[in-house]
C-alpha positions as CSV (number, residue, x, y, z in Angstrom):
1,M,32.6,35.9,60.1
2,E,31.6,34.1,56.6
3,Q,28.0,34.2,55.7
4,S,26.7,30.8,54.5
5,F,24.1,30.8,51.9
6,P,21.6,27.9,51.4
7,Q,22.7,25.6,48.7
8,P,20.2,25.2,45.9
9,P,18.2,22.1,45.7
10,R,20.0,19.4,43.2
11,P,17.8,18.9,40.1
12,V,15.9,15.6,40.0
13,M,17.3,13.5,37.1
14,A,14.8,11.3,35.3
15,R,15.8,7.8,34.6
16,V,16.7,7.3,31.0
17,P,16.6,3.7,29.6
18,S,19.7,2.5,28.0
19,T,17.9,1.2,25.1
20,E,15.2,2.7,22.9
21,T,11.8,1.7,23.7
22,K,9.6,0.1,20.9
23,Y,7.4,3.1,20.8
24,M,10.6,5.7,20.5
25,Q,11.6,3.4,17.7
26,M,8.2,3.9,15.9
27,L,8.4,7.3,16.2
28,L,12.0,7.9,14.7
29,H,11.3,5.4,12.0
30,I,8.5,7.6,10.7
31,D,11.2,10.2,9.4
32,R,12.9,7.1,7.6
33,I,9.8,6.1,5.8
34,P,10.0,7.4,2.2
35,R,7.8,10.2,1.7
36,I,6.6,8.3,-1.4
37,Y,4.6,6.1,1.0
38,N,3.2,9.5,2.7
39,F,1.8,10.4,-0.9
40,L,0.6,7.0,-1.5
41,S,-1.6,7.0,1.7
42,G,-3.1,10.4,0.8
43,L,-4.0,9.4,-2.9
44,F,-5.2,5.8,-1.9
45,T,-7.6,7.3,1.0
46,W,-8.5,10.1,-1.4
47,I,-9.6,7.5,-4.4
48,L,-11.7,5.6,-1.6
49,L,-13.3,9.1,-0.8
50,A,-14.0,10.0,-4.6
51,S,-15.6,6.6,-5.1
52,F,-18.4,7.6,-2.5
53,L,-18.6,11.1,-4.0
54,I,-19.3,9.5,-7.5
55,I,-21.6,6.7,-6.5
56,P,-24.8,9.6,-5.5
57,G,-24.7,10.5,-9.3
58,T,-25.9,6.6,-10.0
59,F,-29.0,6.8,-7.9
60,T,-32.2,6.6,-9.9
61,S,-34.5,9.9,-9.3
62,F,-37.8,7.9,-9.0
63,K,-40.2,11.0,-9.2
64,N,-38.2,12.6,-12.1
65,S,-38.1,9.5,-14.3
66,D,-39.6,9.7,-17.8
67,M,-40.9,6.1,-17.5
68,F,-42.6,6.7,-14.4
69,K,-44.2,9.8,-16.1
70,D,-45.4,7.7,-18.8
71,I,-47.2,5.1,-16.5
72,Q,-49.0,7.3,-14.1
73,D,-52.3,6.9,-15.8
74,N,-51.6,3.4,-15.8
75,E,-52.3,1.9,-12.1
76,D,-52.0,-1.7,-13.0
77,K,-48.4,-1.3,-14.4
78,S,-47.4,1.6,-11.9
79,N,-46.1,-0.6,-9.3
80,A,-44.2,-3.1,-11.2
81,V,-42.5,-0.3,-13.4
82,A,-41.7,1.8,-10.2
83,K,-40.0,-1.2,-8.7
84,A,-37.8,-1.7,-11.9
85,I,-37.0,2.1,-11.8
86,V,-35.9,1.9,-8.2
87,D,-33.7,-1.4,-8.8
88,S,-32.0,0.4,-11.7
89,A,-28.8,2.5,-11.8
90,A,-29.1,6.1,-13.4
91,N,-25.6,6.1,-14.9
92,V,-24.2,2.5,-15.2
93,G,-20.5,4.0,-16.3
94,L,-20.5,5.9,-12.9
95,L,-21.3,2.8,-11.0
96,W,-18.6,0.7,-12.3
97,L,-16.2,3.9,-12.2
98,S,-17.4,4.5,-8.3
99,G,-16.3,0.4,-8.0
100,A,-13.2,0.5,-9.7
101,F,-12.0,3.5,-7.5
102,C,-13.2,1.7,-4.2
103,I,-11.5,-1.4,-5.3
104,I,-8.2,0.6,-6.0
105,G,-8.4,2.7,-2.8
106,G,-9.4,-0.4,-0.5
107,T,-6.5,-2.7,-2.1
108,G,-3.9,0.6,-1.7
109,C,-4.7,0.8,1.9
110,L,-4.4,-2.9,2.3
111,F,-1.1,-2.9,0.7
112,L,0.3,-0.1,3.1
113,W,-0.9,-1.7,6.0
114,F,1.1,-4.8,5.3
115,R,4.1,-3.1,4.1
116,W,4.3,-0.6,7.5
117,R,2.3,-3.1,9.8
118,K,5.2,-3.1,12.3
119,N,4.9,0.7,12.7
120,Y,1.5,1.2,14.6
121,V,1.8,4.8,14.7
122,W,2.1,5.5,11.0
123,I,-0.5,3.2,9.9
124,V,-3.2,4.6,12.7
125,N,-2.4,8.2,11.2
126,K,-2.1,7.6,7.7
127,V,-4.3,4.6,6.8
128,F,-6.7,3.7,9.5
129,L,-8.0,7.3,10.8
130,P,-8.2,8.8,7.2
131,A,-9.9,5.6,5.7
132,T,-12.4,5.6,8.7
133,L,-13.0,9.3,8.4
134,N,-13.7,9.3,4.4
135,S,-16.0,6.1,4.9
136,V,-18.2,8.2,7.3
137,A,-18.2,11.0,4.9
138,G,-19.1,8.7,2.4
139,L,-22.0,7.4,4.0
140,L,-23.3,10.9,5.2
141,T,-23.3,11.6,1.3
142,T,-25.4,8.8,0.4
143,I,-27.9,9.6,3.4
144,V,-28.3,13.3,2.4
145,N,-28.6,12.6,-1.2
146,V,-31.4,9.9,-0.7
147,Y,-33.4,12.1,1.5
148,T,-33.0,15.3,-0.4
149,A,-32.4,14.8,-4.1
150,Q,-34.1,11.5,-4.4
151,K,-37.1,12.2,-1.8
152,G,-36.3,9.2,0.7
153,V,-36.6,6.6,-2.1
154,W,-33.7,4.3,-1.5
155,S,-32.6,2.9,-4.9
156,L,-30.9,-0.3,-5.3
157,S,-27.3,1.7,-6.0
158,A,-28.2,3.8,-2.9
159,K,-28.5,0.5,-0.9
160,I,-25.3,-0.9,-2.3
161,A,-23.5,2.5,-1.3
162,A,-24.8,2.3,2.0
163,I,-23.9,-1.4,2.8
164,V,-20.5,-0.8,1.2
165,T,-19.5,2.3,3.2
166,G,-21.2,0.9,6.3
167,C,-18.9,-2.1,5.9
168,L,-15.8,0.0,5.3
169,I,-16.5,2.1,8.5
170,A,-17.0,-1.0,10.6
171,V,-13.6,-2.7,9.2
172,A,-11.3,0.3,9.5
173,G,-13.0,2.0,12.3
174,S,-12.5,-1.2,14.3
175,L,-8.9,-1.5,13.0
176,F,-8.3,2.0,14.1
177,A,-10.0,1.2,17.5
178,A,-8.0,-2.0,18.0
179,Y,-4.3,-0.3,17.3
180,N,-4.9,3.1,18.9
181,F,-6.6,1.8,22.0
182,W,-5.1,-1.3,22.6
183,I,-2.1,-2.4,20.3
184,L,-0.4,0.8,20.5
185,E,-1.7,1.8,23.9
186,K,0.5,-1.1,25.1
187,V,3.5,0.0,23.2
188,R,2.8,3.5,25.0
189,D,2.5,1.8,28.5
190,E,5.8,0.0,28.3
191,H,7.3,3.1,27.1
192,E,6.2,5.1,30.2
193,A,6.9,2.2,32.6
194,S,10.8,2.4,31.4
195,Y,10.9,6.2,32.2
196,H,8.9,5.9,35.3
197,P,9.1,2.5,37.0
198,E,8.3,4.0,40.3
199,E,5.0,5.4,38.9
200,K,4.3,1.8,37.4
201,R,4.9,0.0,40.5
202,S,2.7,2.2,42.5
203,G,0.1,2.2,40.1
204,L,0.1,6.1,39.7
């Protein structure tokens, strides 16, 4: 008498969409983006960071200023001169250099955003996220410098640096959040729905 053996369970075949989803196209397209653009994204975001690291050199050191030391005995002029010191920049050349770097870096990031605006995955990882993190690093550098080297005195250049970096954090951070948690998330959901339509219909 022949002995029968139980048949192994048949493997469950996952449904594969006949056409590539938009999310798949973006992932595959990343490998086709010329490497020069990956280099440029690193360069422009680094230039943006460099502008934030340079600008603390323009902050006026109120306590160590020669002008402040000269008028310490003259109480009538001390307040006016002290205000003039705080509203000045210690190194105008560095201030211009920092501003130029900020403009170049920001313009470069805008160019890359426009050039590869259809590939959400690339611009999120190569433009918005680095720009946001570098802007946060710049703001922290400014705050630390003010409350250590400048004894808590906010000079005019320090205020400008904080405002600029704060605005960049708001802009870059908002774009990162919008693309990563809304626009790109919708594309991911469409991709998942193409592979698992039953789960999509059941709400799992």
